[in-house]
C-alpha positions as CSV (number, residue, x, y, z in Angstrom):
1,M,14.1,4.3,30.2
2,A,11.9,4.9,27.1
3,T,10.3,2.0,25.3
4,R,11.3,1.7,21.7
5,P,8.4,1.3,19.3
6,S,8.2,-2.0,17.4
7,R,9.5,-2.1,13.8
8,R,6.0,-2.9,12.6
9,S,4.5,0.1,14.3
10,T,7.3,2.4,13.1
11,F,7.1,1.3,9.4
12,L,3.3,1.5,9.5
13,K,3.6,5.1,10.9
14,L,5.9,5.9,8.0
15,A,3.4,4.5,5.6
16,H,0.8,6.8,7.2
17,V,3.1,9.8,6.9
18,L,3.7,9.0,3.2
19,S,-0.1,8.7,2.6
20,E,-0.3,12.4,3.2
21,Q,1.3,13.0,-0.2
22,S,-1.6,11.2,-1.9
23,T,-3.3,13.1,-4.7
24,C,-6.4,10.9,-4.9
25,I,-9.5,12.3,-3.3
26,R,-11.1,8.9,-2.8
27,R,-8.5,7.4,-0.5
28,A,-5.0,8.3,0.7
29,V,-2.7,5.3,1.0
30,G,0.9,5.0,1.7
31,C,3.2,1.9,1.3
32,I,6.6,0.9,2.5
33,L,8.5,-2.2,1.3
34,V,11.3,-3.6,3.4
35,D,14.0,-6.3,3.1
36,K,15.2,-8.8,5.6
37,Y,17.5,-6.3,7.1
38,H,14.6,-4.0,7.8
39,H,15.8,-1.5,5.2
40,I,13.3,0.4,3.1
41,I,13.6,-0.8,-0.5
42,G,10.5,0.8,-2.0
43,S,7.9,3.4,-1.0
44,G,4.8,4.9,-2.6
45,Y,1.5,6.7,-2.3
46,N,-1.5,6.7,-4.6
47,G,-1.8,9.4,-7.2
48,A,-1.9,10.3,-10.9
49,A,0.7,9.0,-13.3
50,C,3.5,11.4,-14.4
51,G,2.2,14.0,-16.7
52,L,-1.5,13.7,-15.7
53,S,-3.4,16.1,-13.6
54,H,-3.7,15.2,-9.9
55,C,-7.3,14.4,-8.8
56,I,-6.9,17.0,-6.0
57,D,-6.5,19.6,-8.8
58,T,-8.7,18.2,-11.6
59,L,-11.2,15.5,-10.7
60,C,-10.8,12.2,-12.6
61,K,-13.8,10.3,-13.9
62,G,-13.7,8.0,-10.8
63,A,-13.5,10.8,-8.2
64,H,-17.0,10.6,-6.9
65,L,-17.5,6.9,-7.0
66,K,-17.7,4.9,-3.8
67,S,-14.5,3.3,-2.4
68,G,-13.8,0.0,-4.3
69,E,-16.0,0.9,-7.3
70,G,-14.9,2.0,-10.7
71,L,-11.2,1.2,-10.2
72,H,-10.9,0.8,-14.0
73,I,-11.7,4.5,-14.5
74,C,-9.9,5.9,-11.5
75,E,-6.6,7.4,-12.7
76,A,-4.6,6.9,-9.6
77,I,-1.7,4.5,-9.5
78,H,-1.9,2.6,-6.2
79,A,0.6,3.1,-3.4
80,E,1.7,-0.6,-3.6
81,Q,2.2,-0.3,-7.4
82,N,4.3,2.9,-7.0
83,A,6.4,1.2,-4.3
84,L,6.9,-1.9,-6.4
85,M,8.1,0.2,-9.3
86,Q,10.7,1.8,-7.1
87,C,12.0,-1.6,-5.8
88,A,15.1,-2.7,-7.7
89,D,14.6,-6.4,-6.8
90,V,11.1,-7.6,-5.8
91,N,12.7,-10.8,-4.7
92,K,14.2,-9.0,-1.7
93,I,10.9,-7.8,-0.3
94,I,10.2,-9.4,3.1
95,A,7.3,-7.2,4.3
96,C,4.9,-4.7,3.0
97,Y,3.5,-2.0,5.3
98,T,0.5,-0.2,3.9
99,T,-2.2,2.0,5.4
100,A,-5.0,-0.1,3.9
101,S,-4.9,-3.7,2.9
102,P,-4.2,-4.1,-0.8
103,C,-6.9,-4.4,-3.5
104,M,-7.1,-7.6,-5.5
105,H,-4.9,-6.2,-8.3
106,C,-2.1,-5.0,-5.9
107,M,-2.4,-8.3,-4.0
108,K,-1.7,-10.3,-7.1
109,M,1.3,-8.2,-7.8
110,L,2.6,-8.6,-4.2
111,L,2.1,-12.4,-4.5
112,N,4.6,-12.4,-7.4
113,T,7.3,-11.1,-5.1
114,S,9.1,-12.7,-2.1
115,C,7.0,-10.7,0.4
116,E,6.0,-12.8,3.3
117,L,4.2,-10.4,5.5
118,L,1.6,-7.7,5.1
119,V,1.0,-5.1,7.9
120,F,-1.9,-2.6,7.6
121,S,-4.2,-0.5,9.8
122,E,-7.4,-0.7,7.7
123,V,-9.1,-3.6,5.9
124,Y,-9.9,-2.7,2.4
125,D,-10.5,-6.0,0.5
126,S,-11.1,-9.1,2.6
127,N,-11.2,-11.3,-0.6
128,A,-7.7,-10.2,-1.5
129,L,-6.6,-11.0,2.1
130,D,-8.2,-14.5,1.7
131,M,-6.1,-15.0,-1.4
132,W,-3.0,-13.9,0.5
133,M,-3.7,-16.4,3.2
134,A,-4.4,-19.1,0.7
135,S,-0.8,-18.7,-0.6
136,G,0.5,-19.5,2.9
137,R,1.6,-16.0,3.8
138,N,0.7,-14.0,6.9
139,Y,-0.6,-10.6,7.6
140,S,-0.9,-8.4,10.7
141,Y,-3.7,-6.0,11.2
142,L,-2.7,-3.1,13.4
143,G,-5.8,-1.0,13.7
144,E,-5.5,2.6,14.4
145,D,-5.8,3.7,18.0
């Protein structure tokens, strides 16, 4: 009999598949938001805002900066932000599955939801994770194999 993958593993894999749609050359991130019934209520990947050129087509001013630098000039909307904009009710979010742990800005946005659990496969901002933990919430690091 085949073993069924865990929900955490499955949703994280879905976030990784979604990250393939990213149009940011600095980092490809995917995000899945789920409710208490394990239904997807929001999803997103990082890329340019509607009507702007995608960085994979025309480089933005932040394209060649190191990861984590110049976020204020990078034109990409983060995967978590796009997923939150899709979510009809942020007070129904129970978990956020993202390929990289959220940046400080996205973490603050997630803290203003009912999300209780973060699941990710890459640590991006440990200070943001500290803030998440200080709020009494949990995370699960599922590093890539």
